[in-house]
C-alpha positions as CSV (number, residue, x, y, z in Angstrom):
1,M,103.9,216.9,131.7
2,F,104.0,213.6,133.6
3,A,100.9,212.4,131.7
4,K,102.6,213.1,128.4
5,H,105.7,211.0,129.3
6,A,103.5,208.3,130.7
7,M,101.5,208.1,127.4
8,R,104.7,207.9,125.3
9,S,106.1,205.2,127.6
10,F,102.8,203.3,127.4
11,A,102.8,203.5,123.6
12,L,106.4,202.4,123.3
13,V,105.7,199.4,125.6
14,G,102.7,198.5,123.5
15,L,104.7,198.6,120.3
16,L,107.4,196.5,121.8
17,A,104.8,194.0,123.0
18,L,103.3,193.7,119.6
19,S,106.6,193.1,117.9
20,A,107.5,190.5,120.5
21,C,104.4,188.5,119.8
22,G,105.0,188.1,116.1
23,Y,102.3,190.5,115.0
24,Q,102.5,191.4,111.3
25,P,100.0,193.4,109.3
26,L,98.0,191.3,106.9
27,Y,98.9,193.2,103.8
28,A,102.5,194.0,104.6
29,T,105.4,193.1,102.4
30,N,107.5,190.2,103.7
31,D,111.3,190.3,104.0
32,D,111.6,188.3,100.8
33,G,109.5,190.9,98.9
34,S,106.3,188.8,98.7
35,S,103.0,189.9,100.0
36,V,99.5,188.6,100.5
37,S,98.3,191.0,97.8
38,Q,100.6,189.2,95.3
39,E,99.3,185.8,96.4
40,L,95.7,186.9,96.1
41,A,96.4,188.0,92.5
42,E,97.4,184.3,91.8
43,V,93.9,183.1,92.6
44,S,91.6,182.5,89.6
45,V,87.9,182.6,90.5
46,A,85.6,180.2,88.6
47,Q,82.9,181.6,86.4
48,Q,79.4,181.4,87.9
49,S,76.1,180.3,86.3
50,D,73.7,182.6,88.1
51,R,73.5,186.4,88.8
52,V,74.2,186.3,92.5
53,G,77.2,184.0,92.1
54,Q,78.5,186.3,89.4
55,L,78.1,189.3,91.8
56,V,80.1,187.5,94.5
57,R,82.8,186.5,91.9
58,N,83.0,190.1,90.6
59,E,83.6,191.5,94.1
60,I,86.4,189.0,94.8
61,V,88.1,189.6,91.4
62,R,87.7,193.4,91.8
63,S,89.6,193.3,95.1
64,T,92.2,190.6,94.4
65,R,93.0,191.2,90.7
66,P,92.7,194.8,89.7
67,V,92.4,195.6,86.0
68,G,95.7,195.0,84.3
69,T,97.2,192.7,87.0
70,Q,99.0,189.8,85.4
71,A,99.7,186.8,87.5
72,Q,100.1,183.0,87.0
73,D,97.1,181.1,88.3
74,R,98.5,179.2,91.4
75,Y,95.1,178.6,92.9
76,Y,91.5,178.2,91.7
77,L,88.6,179.3,93.8
78,K,85.3,177.4,93.4
79,L,82.2,179.2,94.6
80,Q,78.7,178.0,95.2
81,A,76.3,180.8,96.1
82,K,72.7,180.4,97.2
83,G,70.4,183.2,98.1
84,D,66.8,183.4,99.2
85,A,64.3,185.9,100.7
86,E,62.8,185.4,104.1
87,T,59.8,187.3,105.4
88,L,60.5,189.0,108.7
89,I,57.4,191.1,109.3
90,D,54.1,190.7,107.4
91,T,51.5,193.3,108.3
92,S,47.8,192.5,108.1
93,D,47.2,195.1,105.4
94,T,49.7,193.5,103.1
95,V,50.9,197.0,102.0
96,H,54.2,196.8,103.9
97,R,56.4,193.8,104.5
98,R,59.9,193.5,105.9
99,L,62.1,190.9,104.2
100,A,65.7,189.8,104.4
101,Y,67.8,188.5,101.6
102,N,70.1,185.7,102.9
103,L,73.1,184.7,100.9
104,T,75.3,181.7,101.7
105,T,78.4,181.0,99.7
106,K,80.5,177.9,100.0
107,F,84.0,178.2,98.7
108,Q,87.0,176.0,98.0
109,L,90.6,177.1,97.3
110,V,92.2,174.5,95.0
111,D,95.9,174.2,94.4
112,A,96.4,174.4,90.6
113,A,99.4,172.0,90.6
114,T,98.1,169.2,92.8
115,R,94.3,169.8,92.4
116,N,93.9,169.4,96.1
117,V,91.6,171.5,98.2
118,V,93.8,173.5,100.5
119,F,91.2,175.7,102.2
120,S,87.5,175.8,102.3
121,G,84.7,177.6,104.1
122,R,81.4,179.3,104.1
123,A,80.4,182.9,104.1
124,F,77.0,184.4,105.0
125,S,75.2,187.7,104.7
126,R,71.8,188.9,105.6
127,V,70.4,192.1,104.2
128,P,67.0,193.4,105.2
129,Y,64.7,195.3,102.8
130,D,61.2,196.5,102.6
131,R,58.4,195.4,100.2
132,L,55.8,198.0,99.5
133,D,52.8,198.4,97.2
134,A,54.9,199.6,94.2
135,S,56.2,196.8,91.9
136,F,59.2,198.6,90.6
137,A,60.3,199.7,94.1
138,N,60.1,196.0,95.1
139,V,62.2,194.8,92.3
140,Q,64.8,197.5,92.9
141,A,64.9,196.8,96.7
142,R,65.5,193.1,96.0
143,V,68.2,193.8,93.5
144,N,69.9,196.2,95.9
145,A,69.7,193.6,98.7
146,E,71.3,191.0,96.4
147,E,74.1,193.3,95.4
148,Q,74.8,194.4,99.0
149,A,74.8,190.8,100.2
150,A,77.2,189.7,97.4
151,K,79.5,192.6,98.2
152,Q,79.6,191.6,101.9
153,V,80.2,187.9,101.1
154,G,82.9,188.7,98.5
155,Q,84.7,190.9,101.0
156,E,84.5,188.1,103.7
157,V,85.8,185.5,101.3
158,R,88.7,187.7,100.2
159,T,89.6,188.4,103.9
160,R,89.5,184.8,104.8
161,L,91.6,183.9,101.8
162,A,94.1,186.6,102.7
163,A,94.4,185.3,106.3
164,F,94.9,181.7,105.0
165,L,97.6,182.8,102.5
166,A,99.4,184.9,105.1
167,T,99.8,181.9,107.4
168,N,100.6,179.2,104.8
């Protein structure tokens, strides 16, 4: 019985401490009715010239501007994605190799009104995959690694944009 009351008291103290330090959930609606989700919908993501850049763009757009969302473009997001494969393990029989697909994406958030860069950064992902003695399997493994890396980088960029927009 005492333990139950102690747990409740501890939980209450924890909640009070969080509210006192200014903690606010990232995707919560503010007092004025605005939210980070609404601000993310105001970010237009530039078209990309290569496949991996387009995959990163698609992930960001999918999570910030769901289909049917209409919002004025307040910001433009410029992306520069670069990916490459790196050999991790190369066996002497050359039948089996372990590789990693590395994807680095530089991004800049530009204010549409002033054309000034208001936030920039870099996101990185590393996805390992196997290369075997089957050509189709190798192509598909590389494609899967690219897609997974693009998804991870897109999610990281979106989270970093959300954190920036929540504090500015």
